[in-house]
C-alpha positions as CSV (number, residue, x, y, z in Angstrom):
1,M,0.0,0.0,0.0
2,A,1.3,3.4,-1.0
3,K,2.3,5.7,1.9
4,Q,-0.2,8.5,2.4
5,I,1.2,12.0,2.0
6,T,0.7,14.0,5.2
7,T,3.0,16.9,4.9
8,K,2.8,20.2,3.0
9,L,5.3,20.4,0.2
10,T,7.3,23.5,-0.5
11,D,10.3,24.4,-2.8
12,S,13.2,22.3,-1.6
13,S,15.6,25.3,-1.3
14,A,16.1,28.9,-2.2
15,E,18.7,27.8,-4.7
16,V,16.4,25.6,-6.7
17,S,13.8,28.4,-6.8
18,K,16.3,30.9,-8.1
19,D,15.2,32.6,-11.4
20,G,12.0,30.6,-11.6
21,R,8.9,32.3,-13.0
22,A,7.2,32.5,-9.5
23,Q,10.3,34.1,-8.0
24,R,10.7,36.6,-10.9
25,Y,7.0,37.5,-10.6
26,W,7.0,38.3,-6.9
27,K,10.4,40.0,-7.1
28,N,9.0,42.5,-9.6
29,T,5.6,42.9,-8.0
30,P,5.4,45.7,-5.4
31,L,4.0,44.8,-2.0
32,K,0.5,46.1,-1.5
33,R,-0.5,46.9,2.1
34,S,-4.0,46.0,3.3
35,N,-6.4,48.8,4.0
36,S,-7.8,47.0,7.0
37,Y,-5.2,48.4,9.4
38,T,-2.7,51.3,9.7
39,T,0.8,51.5,11.0
40,D,3.6,54.1,11.2
41,K,5.7,52.6,8.4
42,P,5.4,52.1,4.6
43,A,5.4,48.7,3.0
44,E,8.8,47.0,2.9
45,T,10.2,43.6,2.4
46,V,11.6,41.9,5.5
47,D,13.4,38.6,6.1
48,Q,11.3,36.4,8.2
49,F,14.3,34.4,9.5
50,E,15.9,37.6,10.7
51,I,12.7,38.6,12.5
52,I,12.4,35.1,14.1
53,K,16.0,35.5,15.4
54,K,15.6,39.1,16.5
55,Y,12.4,38.5,18.5
56,K,13.2,34.9,19.4
57,L,9.9,33.6,17.9
58,K,9.0,30.0,17.3
59,G,8.4,30.8,13.7
60,F,5.7,31.8,11.2
61,E,3.0,29.6,9.5
62,Y,1.0,30.6,6.4
63,G,-2.3,29.1,5.3
64,N,-2.8,27.3,1.9
65,W,-5.0,30.1,0.6
66,V,-2.8,33.1,1.6
67,N,-0.9,34.4,-1.5
68,N,2.6,35.8,-1.5
69,N,1.5,39.4,-1.3
70,D,-0.7,38.8,1.7
71,R,2.1,36.7,3.4
72,N,4.5,39.6,3.0
73,D,1.9,42.1,4.1
74,F,1.2,40.0,7.3
75,L,4.9,39.6,7.9
76,T,5.7,43.3,7.6
77,A,2.8,44.3,9.9
78,T,3.8,41.6,12.4
79,T,7.4,42.8,12.4
80,E,6.2,46.4,13.2
81,S,4.0,44.9,15.9
82,C,6.9,43.1,17.5
83,E,8.9,46.3,17.4
84,D,6.0,48.2,19.1
85,L,5.5,45.4,21.7
86,A,9.2,45.5,22.5
87,K,9.0,49.3,23.1
88,I,5.9,48.8,25.4
89,L,7.0,45.7,27.3
90,G,10.7,46.5,27.6
91,T,12.0,43.3,26.0
92,K,12.7,42.0,22.5
93,N,12.2,38.4,23.6
94,I,8.6,38.5,22.3
95,G,8.7,34.7,21.5
96,C,10.0,33.7,24.9
97,D,13.1,32.0,23.5
98,G,11.3,30.2,20.7
99,T,8.1,29.2,22.5
100,I,5.5,31.4,20.8
101,G,4.8,31.3,17.1
102,I,2.4,33.2,14.8
103,A,0.2,31.7,12.1
104,F,-1.7,33.6,9.4
105,G,-4.8,32.1,7.8
106,A,-3.6,28.6,8.8
107,R,-5.4,27.5,11.9
108,G,-8.7,29.4,11.7
109,R,-11.8,28.4,13.7
110,S,-15.4,29.0,12.7
111,K,-16.5,32.6,13.4
112,A,-13.2,33.3,15.4
113,L,-11.2,36.4,14.3
114,A,-8.1,34.9,16.0
115,H,-7.2,32.4,18.7
116,F,-4.3,31.1,20.8
117,E,-3.5,27.4,21.2
118,P,-1.9,26.6,24.6
119,W,-1.0,23.1,23.4
120,T,1.2,24.4,20.5
121,F,1.8,28.0,21.7
122,M,0.7,29.3,18.3
123,I,-1.2,32.5,17.8
124,N,-3.5,32.3,14.7
125,L,-4.8,35.4,12.9
126,T,-7.5,34.8,10.3
127,K,-7.0,36.3,6.9
128,E,-8.1,40.0,6.9
129,R,-10.5,39.6,9.9
130,G,-7.6,38.8,12.3
131,F,-6.0,42.2,12.0
132,G,-6.1,44.1,15.3
133,C,-6.2,40.9,17.4
134,L,-2.5,40.2,18.0
135,A,-2.2,42.0,21.4
136,H,-5.2,40.1,22.7
137,E,-3.9,36.7,21.7
138,Y,-0.4,37.6,22.9
139,G,-1.9,38.3,26.3
140,H,-3.2,34.7,26.3
141,A,0.3,33.5,25.3
142,L,2.0,35.3,28.2
143,D,-0.7,34.2,30.6
144,Y,-0.2,30.5,29.7
145,F,3.6,30.6,29.2
146,F,4.3,32.0,32.6
147,G,1.6,29.9,34.2
148,M,2.7,26.6,32.6
149,Y,6.5,26.9,32.8
150,V,7.5,29.6,35.3
151,D,5.1,30.2,38.1
152,Q,3.2,26.9,38.3
153,N,0.1,26.0,40.2
154,S,-1.4,22.5,40.5
155,N,-5.0,23.9,40.0
156,Y,-4.6,26.5,37.3
157,T,-2.6,26.3,34.1
158,A,-2.7,30.0,33.3
159,L,-1.5,32.7,35.7
160,S,-5.0,34.3,35.6
161,G,-6.9,31.1,36.6
162,G,-7.7,29.8,33.1
163,D,-11.2,29.3,31.8
164,T,-12.9,29.2,35.2
165,T,-15.5,32.0,35.7
166,R,-14.8,32.5,39.4
167,M,-14.8,36.1,40.3
168,Y,-12.2,35.8,43.0
169,I,-9.2,33.5,43.5
170,D,-6.8,33.9,46.4
171,P,-3.7,35.3,44.8
172,V,-1.2,32.8,46.1
173,G,2.0,31.6,44.4
174,G,5.0,33.5,43.0
175,K,4.9,37.2,42.3
176,L,3.8,36.7,38.7
177,R,0.8,34.6,39.6
178,Q,-0.1,36.9,42.5
179,L,-0.1,40.0,40.2
180,A,-2.1,38.3,37.4
181,M,-4.6,37.0,39.8
182,Q,-5.0,40.4,41.3
183,V,-5.6,42.0,37.9
184,V,-8.5,39.7,37.2
185,N,-9.8,39.8,40.8
186,D,-9.8,43.6,40.6
187,V,-11.7,43.6,37.3
188,C,-14.4,41.7,39.0
189,K,-14.5,43.1,42.5
190,D,-13.5,46.4,44.2
191,K,-11.7,46.9,47.5
192,T,-15.0,46.5,49.4
193,G,-15.7,43.1,47.8
194,N,-18.5,44.4,45.7
195,K,-18.9,43.9,42.0
196,T,-17.1,46.6,40.0
197,A,-19.0,48.8,37.6
198,T,-17.2,47.0,34.7
199,Y,-18.4,43.6,35.9
200,I,-21.9,44.8,36.4
201,R,-21.9,46.1,32.8
202,L,-20.6,42.7,31.7
203,E,-23.5,40.9,33.4
204,K,-26.0,43.3,31.8
205,E,-24.6,43.0,28.3
206,F,-23.3,39.4,28.1
207,S,-25.3,37.4,30.6
208,G,-26.2,34.7,28.0
209,S,-22.6,33.5,27.5
210,E,-20.0,32.4,30.1
211,Y,-17.2,33.1,27.6
212,W,-17.1,36.8,28.6
213,F,-16.6,35.8,32.3
214,R,-13.7,33.4,31.9
215,R,-10.7,34.6,33.8
216,N,-8.3,34.0,30.9
217,E,-10.5,36.1,28.6
218,I,-10.9,38.9,31.2
219,F,-7.1,38.9,31.4
220,A,-6.5,39.0,27.6
221,R,-9.0,41.8,27.2
222,T,-7.4,43.8,30.0
223,F,-3.9,43.2,28.4
224,E,-5.3,44.2,25.0
225,Q,-6.7,47.4,26.6
226,Y,-3.4,48.0,28.3
227,I,-1.4,47.7,25.1
228,R,-3.8,50.2,23.4
229,Y,-3.3,52.6,26.3
230,K,0.5,52.4,26.2
231,K,0.5,52.6,22.4
232,D,-1.4,55.9,22.5
233,K,0.8,57.2,25.3
234,K,3.9,56.6,23.1
235,G,2.3,58.0,20.0
236,I,2.4,54.6,18.2
237,K,-0.1,54.1,15.4
238,N,-0.6,50.4,14.8
239,T,-4.1,49.0,14.5
240,F,-2.7,45.6,13.3
241,L,-1.3,45.1,16.8
242,S,-4.5,46.1,18.5
243,Q,-7.9,47.7,17.8
244,K,-11.2,47.2,19.5
245,K,-12.9,44.0,18.3
246,Y,-15.7,43.8,20.8
247,D,-18.4,46.1,22.2
248,N,-17.2,48.8,24.6
249,A,-19.0,46.8,27.3
250,A,-16.3,44.0,27.0
251,Y,-13.6,46.3,28.3
252,L,-12.9,48.1,31.6
253,L,-14.5,51.4,32.4
254,P,-12.0,54.3,32.8
255,A,-12.1,54.3,36.6
256,D,-11.6,50.6,36.9
257,F,-8.8,50.6,34.3
258,T,-7.0,53.4,36.1
259,R,-7.2,51.4,39.4
260,I,-5.7,48.3,37.7
261,L,-3.0,50.1,35.7
262,P,-0.3,50.1,38.4
263,V,-0.8,46.3,38.9
264,M,-0.5,45.7,35.1
265,D,2.6,47.9,35.0
266,C,4.2,45.8,37.8
267,L,3.2,42.5,36.1
268,V,4.6,43.5,32.7
269,K,7.8,44.7,34.4
270,E,8.2,41.3,36.1
271,M,7.6,39.4,32.9
272,A,10.1,41.5,31.0
273,A,12.7,41.0,33.7
274,F,12.4,37.3,33.3
275,M,12.4,37.4,29.5
276,N,15.5,39.6,29.6
277,N,17.4,37.3,32.1
278,K,20.7,36.4,30.3
279,K,21.8,34.0,33.0
280,K,19.5,31.2,32.0
281,S,17.5,30.9,28.8
282,I,13.8,30.4,28.9
283,S,14.0,27.4,26.6
284,I,16.2,25.5,29.1
285,H,13.9,26.6,31.9
286,R,10.9,25.3,29.9
287,A,12.6,22.0,29.1
288,K,13.2,21.3,32.8
289,S,9.7,22.3,33.9
290,K,6.7,20.0,34.2
291,I,3.2,21.1,33.4
292,A,1.8,20.5,36.9
293,A,-1.6,22.0,36.4
294,K,-4.7,19.8,36.3
295,K,-6.8,22.1,34.1
């Protein structure tokens, strides 16, 4: 019986593709930027392998129906977004030493603009409709990376508490977990233990779906809002990295965001300090760690 083909075939090397019609065509075809987002920079060709190395990414994956222009467009915008994230977070180690990768139009789910896969640590942006979702999904990636490999807990994989809808979890563990838990706790309840105005609005607008009340989703939306705030403060124009994808009711009200901002600042600073640690690479740390969480 013939062996079934189960892998995607590509040109065997750059050398064999040299001077081929496809290479000549794309070499002489100017890159067109999508009008679905705006950034500070004009279109330009970038080397994906240099970007992977510079930001320590796992790599890039492209869907079967994404043409070469769209691949370059996505890659250029992602490069600019990595630059902007590095400015905001204080680290160029965006991929956490080769842990986090980004796919474009390759792993889409029905009706989803984008999603993050904790089992592969791949962020997928759907073609066109995924623009503006990168910060949200990257928030998920950080939540799960630090929760699974760095500041572990036997009950919760993610720092935030994962997909549970509990309004409050005692913030025990290392500093990273304590801070992430506090962020989500403070979105849900104020210092007196009462529901925040933000949470009350969530209940009013999204009572029919538990998705909006999952702690990992609350964390990702808060991180997304945080990146937009920092982006505006620094005068960065990049709607590929982040732009509102949900109703305003999904995000924190100004007073609640202001209250949480110092905690998010502290959490991001701690994450960046770990990612910038030159004494021990994250990949070695990850390899020696066990995923202890039950869910």
